[in-house]
Each structure stands twice: as structure tokens, then as C-alpha cells.
N, C-alpha and C positions, 0 to 999 in steps of 0.2 A: 363387142364380143363378151360373152359371159365368162367368168373365171372358171378354171378347172375345178371340179368338185373337191379334190383334195386340198387345193390351195384355199378355196373358200372356207373349208372347215378349219384349216389352220388359222385363217384370218379371224374367224369368229371366236375360236378358242383363245387366241392371243388377246383379243379385245376384252375378253371377260377377265383376264388375269392381269394384275398390276405388275409393272416393271420392277418396282421397289417394294419389298416387304420386310417387316421386322421379324427376326427369328427368335426374339426373346425380349424380356423386359428386365432392365437392370434393377438390382435390389439397392435402393438408396441412390445417392448422387452418382452420375455416370462418370467413370474415370477412363473408360476405354470404349471408343466407338469403332467398330469394325464393319467395313462394307466389303462383301465378297461379290465378285463379278463372275457369273456363271454362264457358260456359253451353250448349254444344252448338251446333247449327246447322251448324258446320263441324267437321271432325275435330280432336281435340286436337293432332295433328301440326303444326298451324299455328304452334305455339310453338317448334318445333325450331330455326328459324333464329335466334331470339332467344337461346335457351339456348346455342347454339353460340358466340355472341358474348360471353357473360358471362365475367368473369374466372375463372381456374382455381380460385380459392378460394371460388367461389359454390356454394351448395347449393340448386338450383332444385327446386321441388315444384309439383305441379298438383292442384287440387281440381276434378274433372270432375263438374259437376252432373248431366250426363246419366247418371251412374251411380247417381243417387238414384232408386229405383224409382218413387216417387209423382210425382216431377218428370217422368220419362220418360213415364209413362203419361198424364199430364195433357195432353200434346201429341197423344195418339192418341185420347183419349176426352174430349170436352168436358164430359161429365157427371161425370167423376172428380174427387174432391177434390184441391185443389192445396196443396202446402206453401207457407207464406208465406215472405217474405224472412227473418224472424227464425228460423224453423225451419230453413231451409237453412243460414243462417249458423251456427246452433248445432251442426248436424251437422258442418260443416266445422271449426269451432273444436274440437269434441270430438276429431276426427281429428288436428288439429295438436297438441293437448295430449298425446294418447296417444303421438304420435311425438316428444315432447319439443321440438318446434319453437318452442313458446312460452316455453321456458326460455332462449332467446337472442334477440337482436334480429333482426327480420325486416321485409321489405318486402312489402306486399300489393299486388297488381296484378290488375285484373279487366277483361276485355273485355266490352263491351255490357252485358247484364243481370248478368254476372259482376262488373262494377264496383259495382253496387248491393249485391250480396252481400258483396263485399270491404269496403265501407263499414260494413255492419252487423257484420261480424266485428270490425273495429276498435272499433265502438261497444260491443260486448259485452265485449271485453277492457277497455275503459275502465270500464265499469260494474262489472267484477270487481276493479278496482284494478290491472289489469295492462297498462294502456294504454301504459306506457313501453317495452314490447317492440316496438311498431310504429314502426320508423324512417321508413317512407314509406308513403303511400297513393296509388296511381296508378290512374286510371280511363281506359280506352281507349274513347273515343266512347260513353260510357255516358250515358244520359238520367237526370238526377237524380230521385230520388223526392220531388218537391215537388208542391204542389197544381196548378201550372200544367201539369204533364205527366202527369196521371192521367185521361186521357179514357176514355170507355166503349169497349168492344171494337169497336163499329161506328162509332166517330167518326173512324177513320183514313180519310183521303181516298183514293179509288181511285188517283189519280195518284201519291200518296206511296207506297202499297203497291206499285204497279207499278215505281216508281223503285227502291225497296229490293230488290224481287225481281230486277230487272235487275242490280244490283250483286252480289247473292248468286249469280246464275246465272253471271256472269263469273268470280267467285272459284271456283265449283265447277269451271268448265272451265279455270281458270288462263289465261284470255284476257281482254284488255280488251274490254269491250262498250260501244260508244258508242250509248247510247239514252237520250234525255231525253223521257219521256212527256208528252203533252198531255192535255187533258180529252177529246179525241176518241179517244185510243188505248185499246186493250184488250189482252188476252192474245194475240189473233190478230195484232195489229200488232207486238207484241213478238216473237212467233215469226217473223214475216216478216223482221224486222230481224236476229234472231239467225241465221237460216239464210243471209241475204244476206251477213253478215259471216263466215260459216264457223264460227260459235260452236256451232251445232247442225247435224247432218246435214240435207240437203235434204228427206229423207223423214220428218222428225220430225212426229208427229201432235200436234194441239192437245190431244187427250185426255190424252196422256202428260205434256205440259207442264203441263196443268191439275192433274194429280195431284200434281206436284212443288210447284206454287204453293199448292195446298190444304194440303200438309204444312208449307210455309214459313209460311203465314198462321196455321196452328194453333199453331205455336211462338210466334209473336208474341202471340196471344191468351192462351196459357198464361202467358207472362211478365207480361202485363198483369194476369191474375188473381192471380198470385203477389204482385204489387206493390200490388194494390188495398188502400187504407186504410193503407198503410205510409208514414207521414210522420214521419221521425225528426227529432230535434233536432240542431242543428249540433254538430260535434265541435270541441273546442279544439285543432285541429291544421290543418296545411296539406294540402289536397287538390291533387293535380296532375292536371289534365285534359289528356289527349293527344287532339287533335282533327285528324282527317285532312281533306284538301281535300274529299273526298266524304263529309262527315258525314251521319248520319241526318237531322239538323236543321241544315243549313248556315246558316239565318237566325238561329239562336240563338247568340250569342257564347260563352256559358259552359254551355249545356245545363242551366242551373239550379243548378250546383254552387256558385256564389257564396253561395247561401243556406245551404249546409251546411258550407262550409269556414270554420271559426271564425277562421282567419287568412287573409291575402290569398291568393286562389286563384292557383296557378301554372298556366300554360298553355303547351303545346308544340304548335305547328302542324307537321304532318308530311304527306308525300305519301301518295297512295293514297286509298282510300275505306273505308267501315266494314268491309267484308268482306275487303279486300286489304291493309290496313295492316300486318299482321304478316308479309306476304310481300314488302314493299317494302324493298330493301336499305338505302336511305337512312333509312327509318323505323326499321328494326331497329337500325341503327348508333346512331341518336339514342336509342332506348330503352335499349340496352345501356349507353351512356354515362350516361344518367340513373340507371339502377339501380345502377351501380358508383360513382356519386358520393356523397360524404357527404350526408346528408339536409338539411344547411343550405345546400348549394350549389344555387342555382336553375338550372333548365334554360335553355338558350339557345333562346328562341323565335324563329321566323322573323319 
């Protein structure tokens, strides 16, 4: 059976793009190697502001999971097999090792689902006896892979999905979107609010917005499938959780990471929401300071 056209296109595009790329060149000897794990949803250019704020002796790199063909296709075809967290982390680690980045100290930082993969990269390095190369492990509004946060795909409440989609839509349009859904709201209500605030053109059709919402939801389901059954042991290291004001789960103080941080969890509260945090100047400045600081120096939480 031939592949679906959309999955075939995703496969070809992913094959043309490397999983690991350098985001800059250090001036002089490298003192700080940073590897960001990006899960897609938004373009990898969202890291540019942070990279620009890092010290000149930094060597920033990006692992873009969207360039893993099986991961990309799983968001387009719900019947396609998904790579698990361990498999994705192993692919990232193989690239880091081939680039000799694991021969020096580095900091792993992951946004959203990328934070879970970054954690597993650190776990695999630890299992191989190379854990000492990881100076820091930073997760950006990532939901920890613990039992409490492994719901079924259909367990996400419609209001929660609509809230996350509203944040995502605002980030896509580079505009603040003031929309807090209630149980009575649906996609039509969101569309009315978006057009009223000038976020979308007045003639935007609900069918077009629903297509975007369907793709957004498929990405969430894909990440749930990748994480299903992945319940790692705690690492004997400090995990730093960066949590924005508009977190995916604002009611959860630590997003479950206290269970996986073998030492006291470090937390940094920052402006923005899940999808805009890497575009908030104050947040970017705080992250740059965090990444440039010695690993023993705790971040200054709000």
C-alpha cells in the first residue's frame, strides 16, 4: 500500500533536514554548550531570541524532533506507529555523540514535549556512565512523564483543549489573544473572539480554523502516544522547571517534576504562556542568565 500523500511529503521533508543543527558559532574556546530539544508545533526560529542573548563563548545547538520522519508522520496519520520517548532520545543522543558534543559539558533544555525527551537524553547518558557531561537540565513548561499525567487521548477536557489552542493561535499570529473558554464555548465562539480582536480576518471561515485545530490536536495526541507507558525513574540531579504565567497546567505547582528531580526541584516563574514564553523579552533574559550561570547557582524565582 502506498503512503498517504501528506505523510509521504512529511517523510521527504524530514529526510532533507538534519535532526541536529548548530544555531551559532562560539567566539573563541567554548565555555557553554547548550542543546535545545524542539518538539515542533511552532517553527524552530522561536529559539532565535534566546540564542542571541547567550554569551559569545556559547555553542548553541538544536535537536528538532519534527525532522524525525516517524515523529512527523505520526501527527498526520493516527494509525502510523510512533517512536517512543526512549527512541527519540536515543536518536538525539546519537547525533550529539557524532558531533562530539558529549565530549564536553553541556546543558540540555527542552520546551514542552521536548523537555521530556531532554530528560531521557540525560537518563541515557547517566545509564552509559556519561552523566557527568550534563551540567544542567532545564524544562520549559513540560508536563512530567509521571502516572498522574498520562491520561488517555480522549481524556483532555474540551475547555482545556480550546484554551491551549487559543494560546497557540495567539503565538502563531504574534498577537496577544484574550480568550478564556467556558464550558459553553466552542470553536465558533473562539473564532468570533479572534475576529473581534483583529487576530483573524473578519471573513475567516470556521472550516479553515477547524482544519488548523485538527492538526493542533493531532500533534497533542501524537505526543501522548509517544509518551504512553514511559515512566522513568528519578535522576540523581537537579531539574529546573521554567513555568510561565500561562502554563498548560496552571493549577499544578510543579507539573510533576518533583517526582523525577532526585535533588530539590528548582523553579523559575516567567511571563508569557506556553507558546509565547520564548518570545517574551523578560523571559528570554531570565533564561539566558540561567543558562550562562554556573550549574550550582540557583535561578532567581519570582
